[in-house]
C-alpha positions in Angstrom: 15.7 65.0 34.1 15.0 61.4 34.9 13.9 59.3 32.0 11.2 58.0 34.4 9.6 61.4 35.2 6.8 62.8 33.1 7.3 66.4 34.2 5.5 68.8 36.6 2.0 67.8 37.7 -0.5 69.4 35.3 -2.6 72.4 36.3 -5.9 71.3 37.8 -4.2 68.3 39.4 -1.8 67.6 42.2 0.9 65.1 43.0 1.2 64.4 46.7 4.3 62.2 46.4 7.5 62.2 44.3 6.6 58.8 43.0 3.1 59.8 41.9 2.4 58.0 38.7 -1.1 59.4 38.1 -1.9 63.0 39.0 -5.0 63.4 41.2 -7.8 65.7 40.2 -8.0 68.9 42.2 -11.1 68.6 44.5 -14.1 70.9 44.7 -13.4 74.0 46.9 -9.8 74.2 45.9 -7.5 75.0 42.9 -4.2 73.5 41.8 -1.7 75.4 39.7 0.9 73.4 37.7 3.2 71.4 39.9 1.0 71.4 43.0 1.8 68.9 45.7 -1.5 69.6 47.5 -4.7 71.5 46.6 -4.9 75.1 47.6 -8.3 76.2 49.2 -10.5 78.7 47.4 -10.0 82.0 49.3 -12.6 83.1 52.0 -15.7 84.7 50.4 -15.5 82.4 47.4 -16.5 78.8 46.7 -16.3 76.1 44.0 -18.5 73.1 43.4 -16.4 72.0 40.5 -13.2 69.9 40.4 -10.0 70.5 38.4 -9.7 74.3 39.0 -6.3 75.6 38.0 -6.4 79.1 39.5 -8.0 81.0 42.4 -9.6 83.2 39.8 -11.8 80.3 38.8 -13.3 80.2 42.4 -16.8 81.8 42.4 -17.6 84.8 44.6 -19.9 83.9 47.4 -23.6 84.7 46.9 -25.1 87.7 48.6 -27.0 86.6 51.8 -24.6 83.7 52.3 -21.2 83.0 53.8 -18.3 81.1 52.3 -15.3 80.0 54.4 -12.0 79.1 52.8 -12.4 76.0 50.8 -16.2 76.2 50.6 -17.9 73.9 48.0 -21.2 75.7 48.3 -22.5 79.0 49.9 -24.1 78.7 53.4 -27.3 80.7 53.8 -27.1 83.3 56.6 -29.4 82.5 59.5 -32.3 84.7 60.5 -31.0 87.7 62.4 -27.9 87.9 60.1 -27.2 89.0 56.6 -24.5 89.8 54.0 -24.7 92.5 51.3 -21.3 91.7 49.7 -19.5 88.4 49.1 -18.3 87.4 52.6 -16.8 84.6 54.6 -19.1 85.3 57.6 -22.6 86.6 58.1 -23.1 89.9 60.0 -25.5 90.5 62.8 -28.5 92.6 61.9 -28.0 96.0 63.6 -30.0 97.1 66.6 -33.3 98.7 65.6 -33.8 96.3 62.7 -34.6 92.6 62.2 -34.5 89.8 59.7 -36.8 86.8 60.0 -35.8 85.0 56.8 -32.6 83.0 56.0 -30.2 83.9 53.2 -31.0 87.6 53.1 -28.9 90.5 51.9 -30.4 93.2 54.3 -32.7 93.9 57.2 -36.1 95.3 57.9 -37.0 98.3 60.1 -38.5 97.6 63.5 -42.2 98.4 63.5 -43.9 100.9 65.9 -44.9 99.0 69.0 -41.9 96.8 68.9 -38.1 96.9 69.7 -35.3 95.1 68.0 -32.0 94.4 69.8 -28.9 93.5 67.7 -29.3 90.2 65.7 -33.1 90.2 66.1 -34.8 87.3 64.3 -38.2 89.0 65.0 -39.4 92.2 66.7 -40.0 92.1 70.4 -43.4 93.7 71.3 -43.7 96.5 73.8 -44.9 94.9 77.1 -48.6 95.2 78.0 -49.4 98.6 79.4 -46.8 100.4 77.2 -46.7 101.5 73.5 -44.5 103.3 71.0 -45.3 105.1 67.8 -41.6 105.2 66.7 -39.7 102.9 64.4 -36.3 101.3 65.0 -36.4 101.0 68.8 -33.6 98.9 70.2 -35.1 98.0 73.6 -38.6 97.7 75.1 -37.5 100.1 77.8 -38.0 102.8 75.2 -41.7 102.1 75.1 -44.0 104.6 76.9 -46.6 103.8 79.6 -50.2 104.2 78.5 -51.5 107.5 80.1 -54.4 107.9 82.5 -57.7 106.9 80.9 -55.9 104.7 78.4 -54.6 101.1 78.1 -52.2 99.3 75.8 -51.9 95.6 74.8 -48.6 94.1 73.9 -47.2 95.5 70.7 -49.3 98.7 70.7 -48.3 101.6 68.5 -50.8 103.8 70.2 -52.8 103.6 73.5 -56.5 102.9 73.5 -59.3 104.5 75.6 -60.4 102.7 78.7 -63.8 101.0 78.0 -67.0 102.9 78.7 -68.2 102.2 82.2 -64.6 101.8 83.4 -61.9 104.3 84.5 -58.1 104.5 84.8 -56.7 107.0 87.3 -53.0 106.1 86.7 -50.8 105.1 83.8 -49.8 101.7 82.5 -53.0 99.7 82.2 -52.8 96.6 80.0 -56.5 96.0 79.1 -59.7 98.0 78.6 -61.1 97.1 82.0 -58.4 99.5 83.4 -58.7 100.2 87.1 -62.3 99.5 87.9 -66.0 100.1 87.4 -67.7 103.5 87.5 -69.3 104.4 90.8 -73.1 104.2 91.5 -74.9 107.4 90.8 -72.4 108.2 88.0 -71.4 107.2 84.5 -68.0 107.0 82.8 -67.6 107.4 79.0 -64.6 106.0 77.2 -61.3 107.3 78.5 -62.6 108.3 82.0 -59.9 108.9 84.6 -61.9 108.6 87.8 -64.9 106.6 89.2 -67.1 109.6 89.5 -66.4 111.2 86.1 -69.9 112.3 85.5 -72.7 112.6 88.1 -76.3 111.6 87.3 -78.3 114.9 87.3 -80.7 115.7 90.2 -84.0 114.0 89.5 -82.3 110.8 88.3 -80.4 107.9 89.9 -78.2 105.0 89.1 -78.0 102.1 91.6 -75.4 100.0 89.6 -71.7 100.3 89.1 -70.3 100.6 85.6 -72.6 103.2 84.0 -71.4 103.8 80.4 -73.3 107.0 79.5 -76.1 109.4 80.6 -78.5 106.6 79.6 -77.5 104.8 82.8 -79.2 107.6 84.8 -82.9 106.7 85.3 -85.5 109.4 86.0 -87.0 109.0 89.5 -90.6 107.7 89.2 -93.5 110.0 90.0 -93.8 110.3 93.8 -90.1 109.9 94.4 -87.2 112.5 94.1 -83.5 112.8 94.1 -82.4 116.2 95.2 -78.7 116.0 94.6 -76.4 115.0 91.7 -74.9 111.5 91.8 -77.8 109.8 93.6 -77.9 106.0 93.7 -81.5 106.0 95.1 -84.7 108.1 94.9 -86.6 109.0 98.1 -90.3 109.1 98.8 -92.0 112.5 99.2 -93.2 113.0 102.8 -97.0 113.2 103.6 -98.3 116.6 102.6 -96.1 116.7 99.5 -96.0 115.0 96.1 -93.8 114.6 93.0 -96.3 114.9 90.2 -94.0 113.8 87.3 -91.0 111.5 86.8 -87.6 113.0 87.0 -88.4 115.4 89.9 -85.6 116.8 92.0 -87.8 118.1 94.8 -91.3 117.4 96.3 -94.1 119.9 95.8 -96.3 120.9 98.8 -100.0 120.2 98.5 -101.9 123.5 98.1 -104.4 124.9 100.6 -107.6 122.9 100.6 -105.6 119.7 99.6 -103.8 117.0 101.5 -101.9 113.8 101.2 -101.6 111.4 104.1 -99.2 108.9 102.4 -95.5 108.9 101.4 -94.3 108.6 97.8 -97.4 109.8 96.1 -97.8 111.8 92.8 -100.9 113.8 93.5 -102.7 115.6 96.3 -106.2 114.9 97.4 -109.0 117.5 97.7 -110.4 118.2 101.1 -114.0 117.1 101.6 -116.8 119.6 101.5 -116.8 121.6 104.7 -113.1 120.9 105.5 -109.9 122.8 104.9 -106.2 122.5 105.1 -103.1 124.7 105.1 -100.4 124.2 102.4 -98.4 121.0 102.9 -101.0 119.2 105.0 -101.3 115.5 105.5 -105.0 115.9 106.6 -107.9 118.4 106.4 -108.1 119.2 110.0 -109.6 122.7 109.8 -113.2 123.7 108.7 -113.9 125.6 105.6 -115.8 129.0 105.6 -119.4 128.5 106.8 -118.5 125.5 109.0 -117.2 124.9 112.5 -116.3 122.1 114.8 -116.5 121.7 118.5 -112.8 121.2 119.3 -109.5 121.1 117.5 -108.0 118.1 119.3 -110.7 115.5 118.7 -110.0 113.7 115.4 -113.5 112.4 115.4 -115.0 115.8 115.6 -116.7 116.7 112.3 -117.2 120.1 110.7 -120.9 121.2 110.8 -122.7 124.0 109.1 -122.8 127.4 110.7 -126.4 128.7 111.1 -126.0 132.2 109.8 -129.7 132.9 110.3 -129.2 132.5 114.1 -126.6 135.2 114.1 -123.4 133.2 113.8 -120.5 133.8 111.4 -117.9 131.1 110.8 -114.8 132.1 108.9 -112.4 129.4 107.7 -110.8 127.3 110.6 -113.6 128.2 113.1 -114.2 126.2 116.2 -117.1 126.5 118.7 -114.9 128.6 120.9 -114.2 131.0 118.0 -117.6 131.3 116.5 -118.3 135.0 115.8 -121.7 136.5 116.9 -123.2 139.0 114.5 -124.1 142.4 115.8 -127.4 142.4 117.5 -127.1 138.8 118.7 -125.7 137.2 121.7 -124.6 133.7 122.8 -124.8 131.8 126.0 -121.3 131.3 127.5 -120.6 128.1 129.3 
């Protein structure tokens, strides 16, 4: 050899020209066997942050959860949505049905119920409002189910919830507890009702407001008023001649014979005055009692007067002058 050459470039260095007088140190991310003209890059999936490496075997395997391209001087953390579970030159997408929300990870997490995870998901995607899922590892929100009738589901629900009391839902897919609308007057709707007339207020009660939540929304009719049918929104006054003596009545009671009631909406009958009488259900005492009579039936001012039995008259109940009975052995002058 030439008396001016010092021999091959030592391992861990390289000599880029024939006239190199001082070998250069092999840089980080590479290695230089003896006689190297240029550094050789550490292979993919390895790295080196040291200088002067002599062999590829001195390159360090890439860290799990990181990627190392050829010639890497340090591992690069995998982004969220990707991972590596072996030394690798590239990060892999998280598979569909799973997600990864952290950097530099070696695996992935299962998608929770109520969510879906497409490939490379950084975070789960919630089921849209009105839908739900109780399954894990969904890959698309199209796999979420609609909340059924009487239920609703907010975004990300793993199970549907009942429509609020006082509300109802007659179809699927409601996104909040108000569901379709308020319960109808005369009715009430417990949680999960599917129609506006889920439960009718019983006869004898009423509810004049929408949105009744329970049977407590049905109020007993006051005394003097009645509701004859289920599902009433109002109570009605009893007609003259009849009364509702107690709250919560479903029908009016006729006044008994000898009683009357001239007004609507009352809770008790009046007793006829002495000498007067009435039939059942009367609004006035227009007839005379036994032992009394009156001159005519059509004159409202005509009063009942005592029947003088000693003079041979007999006056059964409801007697007028024209119907006075003459006892045997007596006679009366006819007009």
